[in-house]
N, C-alpha and C positions, 0 to 999 in steps of 0.2 A: 503492500501499500504505499509506496513511496511518494504519490503525487496528493493521496488523501488524508495520509495522517498528519501532516502538516499543518492544513488547512483547516481540520478538527481539534487539531491542539492548542491551534492559535486562539480560535475559536473560544475554546472552555478556559483559556489562559485569561482570556481579558474578562469573562464572565465570572471567573472563580471568585469566591465569595461565601460567605453564611448565606446568604439570599438565594444563592441560587438555588431553584427544585422545579422539577418536571413535575407539574400536575398532574399528565398521564403518560403512564408508558405501555406501549402494544412491544409485543414481543411476540414474536413466533417463529418456529425453530421445524422444520423438517428434515428427516432421516430417511433416507431409503435406497433398499439395495434391488437390483436388478439383473438377474443371469439370463441371458440369452447367448445366440450364435451368430458370428461373424464373418463373413468371407476372407480371406488371404488368395493374394495373384490373382489367379483368373484371366492370363492372357492369352492372346488366340489360340486358341488348341490345344490350350492346357484346362484340365479340370481344379476350380477351386477347394483349394483347402478350408475345412469347416473348423473354427476353433469358437471354445465357450469364453465369455467375457463378462466379467461380476463386476462393474463398477458399484464404489458405495458411494453415495453422497449424501453433505449436510450441507443444506440450507436456511440460513439465519436473518432473520429480517429484526429492527430494533427501530421504533418512531418514538423518539420524546416529544412530547407536544404541551405546550404552552408553558416552556421553562420560566421560572421567575429570575427578573435578571434587571439592573436598574438603566439597559441600553433600549433593547426593541420590544417592540410588543408581538407576543405571538412567535418567539423564539421556538425555533423547531430543530433537534438535529434527526436526520433518516440515515438508517445504515442497512446496505442489502449485501449481503455475500456468500458464497458458496467454495464449498472443497469436497473434491473426489478424490479415490484410492482404490487405485485398480488391484484388486483379491486375486484374479486370475491374469490371461492373458491381454496387454494393455489392448484398445481400441485402436485403430487406425485413424477415428476423426477425433481422437481425444484433443488435439492440437500440442504435444508436447509429446518426450521419449519416457517422461519423466511417470512414475505412477503415482506421483503425485501433483496434484495441480487445482485451481483457483481461483478467482474472479473477486473482486469488488463491483458489484453491478450499479450499486447508489451508494453514496457519502457525501451527505453536503447538509450546511448549516444555513436555514434562511430567518428571517424576521422582517419586522417593518419597524420603520425608522420616519422623522419627521410628520407627526399626526400621523400615520398610517399611509402616507402620501409616497412614499419611497420603500417597495421591497427588493430586498438583497438575498441571495443567494450563491454564497459559496461552498466547491468543492467538484464533485463530481456527480451529474445529473444529466437528464435528458431536456433537450430544449425543446417546448412545444411552440416554439413563435414562427410564425408564418411559411415559408419558404423552407425553414430550415429541418424540416421533416423529421422531428425527433433525435436530433442531433447527439448524441453522447460524449462530452466535454468534462475534462477536467480544466475548470475556471470558476467562472462569475456570468450574474448575470442581471442586471439591475433593471427595474419595472417602477414607473412613473406616473402616478395617477394625476393629472393637471382638471385645471375647472373647465367647462363646456366640456364634460365627455369626452375628453382626450387624454392617449394613454401612450407612455415611448416607453420599448423596451431593448434593451442592448445586450449581445453578450459576447463572451471572447475566450478563447482556450484553446487547449489542445485536443484533437479527436481521440478517444479513448485506442487503444489496442487492447488484443484479447492477453490475456495471462501475463499479463506485464510484459509481454515483448515489444520487439520493436513497433516505433509509430509511421517505420517509413510505407511511402504509400504499397511498395512493391509487395512487401512482406505482410501488412496487416492484413484484417479479417472485414474490419471496417469498410464501408462501401464509399465514404468520405476521409479516408485516412488520409495523414499529413501530419502537419508540426506545428499548424496556427488555422484558426478559424474564428469568422466575427463576423458579425449580422446584430440586425435589429428588424423591429415593426415600428411601423407608426399608424394609431388607430381612433377611430372616433365613432362613438355610438350615443346614441338616439332614443332615449327611453320613451315607449307611448304607454301613457297613464292608463291605468285600468288593473290588469293582471301582470303578478311578477314575473319576468322573463319578456315580457313583448317590448320590441324593439328592431333597430337597426344597427349592425354592428359592421363599418366597411375599414380597414386596413389593405396599408403598402409595407412588402418586407424585403429584406435582402438577407444573401448568405453567400458567404467566401471563405474557400477551402485552400491552402497550399501546403505544398509539401516542398521544402526546399527551396523555397522562391517560385516553383511553378505550381502554375493553375489545377485545380484539383476540381474544383467548381465555385462559378461564378453566375447567381442567381439572384432576381429580382421576382416577386411575385405580389398579387392582390387576392384579396377574398371578402367574402361578404355574407351576413347571415341577418334575413329577416324574418321577423316571427308576429305581424300582425295582429293575430288572435289568439292570446294565450298560448296554447300548445297544442291548437287543433291544427294549425297551418306553417309550418316553417319551410322558406328558401333556402339555399348557401351554395356557394359556388367558390371555386378558385383557381388562377392559373399562374402556373411556371413558367420565367421565358431564364433560357440560357444564353447570357452574356457574350460567352466566348465562341458557342455556338452556332448563336445566331438564329435560332428556332425554340421553338415552344420545349418544354420538357412533360409538362402535364396541365391537366385542365379538366374542369369537375363543375357539373351543376345538378343539383338535387333537390327534389321538391316531399315533402312526407307532410301527411293529409289523415287524420283521425276524422276521415269523413259521419262515420258513429261510433258510438259506444264502444260498439263491439268489430267496428271495421277501420284498420288501420290501412292509406295505400300509399305506396312510393313510388317515383320517376326519377330516372338518373339518365346520365352521362358523362362520360369519362374519358379523357383521351391520355393518351399516357405513351411516350417517347423512351423502352426501358434502355437503353445505351446510356440515355444521357442521368439514369436515376444511377450510375455506377461512377466509381472513381474511373478516371481520364486514364490512369496509371493500368489499369484491371485490362486483363487479355480476353475477360466475358463480353466487356463493350464490344468487341469486334464481333463476337457472333450473337450481339442482340439486335431484335428487331428494328426496324426505326420508328414504328409507328403502330399504334393500334387503339381504334375506338370501340367503344362498348354501350350501348344503347339498347335499355331497358326502363325493368321495375318489376314491383312484387306487391304482393295481399296479404294480407293476413285478417282470417274472420272468426271470432269466436262464438260456434252453433251455440254452444251452452257453455254452463261454468265450467265443464269437465271435458269440453272438447274442442279443439282447436286446430285449424283448417291453414296452410301457407302456401303460396306460390311463386315461383320467380324464373324470370325470362330475359336473359341477353343477349342480343345481335351481338356478335363479337365480328368486326371488319379489321384484318392485318394484312400486309403483304406478300402475295402468294409468286409461286411461279409466272403465272400468265396472268397478271397484274392482280387486284383484290381478292381476298376468300373470305367468303362469308360463313363464319361459323356459328355456331350454336349453345348457350348455355342455358340449361333449363333443369329447377329443381322443385318439389312437391315435397309436403310434410303434414301428417297427421298425427296430433298429441292428445292424449288422455290422460286425464287423473284423476283420483278421487280415493281421498283420505291417504293411507301410506303407501298408495299404490301410484304409480306413474308409468306409462308406456307409449308406444309411438312406432310411427315410420317415416320413411324420407325413402324418392324414389329421384334420380338425377340423371341428368344429359350430357355429353359432352361433344362437339365436331366443331374439329381444326385440322389444320392441313396438314399436321404432322400424323395426328390418328384421331382416336376417338373412344366413347365407351358408353354403356348404360350401366347403370348400377343401384344398389337399396341397400337401405340401411334397416334392420330393426331392435327396438331396444327396450330394456324394461327395468324399473327399481324397484324393489318391494321394504319397507322399513319395520324391524319390528323393535318399537320401544329402540333401545338402544344401539340395536342392530342393523345393519340393510347388506341388503344382497343386491346385486345388477349384471344384466345379462347385454353384452352387444355384438351384432355379427352383420358385418359387412362384405359385400361383394362385388364387383366390375366384372362385365363382359367388355372386353375388348374389338373394335373395326378392326383394327390392324394387329396382326398377332407380335409378342414383345417375347423374345427368345423361345419362339415355337410353342410360346401358351396363348391361349385364347381368355382366360379367366386370372381374376385374383378374388381370393377368399380366406377372410381370417375371423376370428370368435374370440369374446373375451369374456371372461367373469370374473366377478371381484365382489369381496365381503369384507364387512368393517364394521367398526365399533367402537363407541364413545366411550373412552375412560375417566379414569377419574381426573380432576382438577384439571383441566384444560387440555388432556391427552385426547388423540383417538389413534387406533390404527387402523390399514388396509393391507390384505394382498389379492392380488391382482396375479391372471395366469392370460396368457394369450398363444393361440397358434391358429396357423393357417398355412396354404400354398399358395404362392406366389409367382409372378416368373421371373423373380431373380433366385428363389430358395425354393425345390421342390415342396421343403417342408418345414417351416419355421416356426420357433417356441422363444417366449420369454416368460420369466417368473420376476414379480415384483413384491418386493415385503416395504410397508410405508410405517412408519411413527409420525407423528406431529405433534408440536405444541401451540396452543393458541393463549394468550391470555391478556389482557389489558390492568394494568394497577395504576387504581387512582390514589394519586399521592395530595394531602393535602397541611398544609403547615396551619397548626391553630394556635395562635398566638393568645 
């Protein structure tokens, strides 16, 4: 934690004193062991070797909120980290040759200053500002709330690399890898009287990432959200433009309408240029499609309090060998629940230039007081064979129990037949701890 620890330590040092106290501390710990098969080798003309892998994981999340201090309001300390140990053969996708690995997903301090007009966040976090697209940074972000609904935000830092490895764009898995990232968003919000949430929010944003002085990403964007009638009707849109490539990287428009209390309808359009969503130093950008358009929508209807139907369809237009290829994506769902019982089914269809499939899924869950059991079966029938196989079939069974004092345990097993393995299985055992601690100082 070479980049996170100094920031947190500095923040705690500034706030240290007898008055420092967190009103609420949320702790979540998940320990699980997965045992399954993984292939080795598999070059042309050779039969791949099957080995057993058994990674043991520990995921820890801690959030201290409402830390009493003389400097900032709503001071929060958030840490999310994980580690793993290979009990058997190391996984090929482990990202390291060591049996022990781990990472810090999030670790930051945040608080509000100047009468809550300024919000500061320091450490490792995802930036959700405009065209930043959830970029993960070691750095800081500032948000300023001004009169007349004006809101300004800015951020700067270093893009995160996996497993504390090199931040070089050539080696990092981060799609915006580099050694410097900065940007921000300017927004204006107009509240419409009547209901909470009604109003218009428009913004413009920018995001720049560099790697050794070379451009990784240079984007500007615009977005809006309009909610004229409480939560009944919402319009939203976004557009991103690459300054370096001089073309649009992404665009979308969406409408969400609660036509009746039991009926919810959506319609949307999305344009993407997949090669511009990757790092310019990534070789994968060369093999990505130049653009893609998706048009469609969906509907969900509550037939009764126990039964709900859903349907979704999108027309996908992407470059083909002889002009544009018109593909189709469709889904349908049926969900039923009564008391401690839940069950449902899904059907789905995909057609694109490379391949396509029909698929289906059935699932169910039954609670028995502190215990529960679930079953899930997933099947695909491919339009064109994959490795000589026409279908894929997997099934999962799981059972769990709520234990004492915030603990719960789950055991799950999965088996199936896929185009990549004639027979495959894995077993997982998981122990989870979730608890909130409220601490109040009585004077």
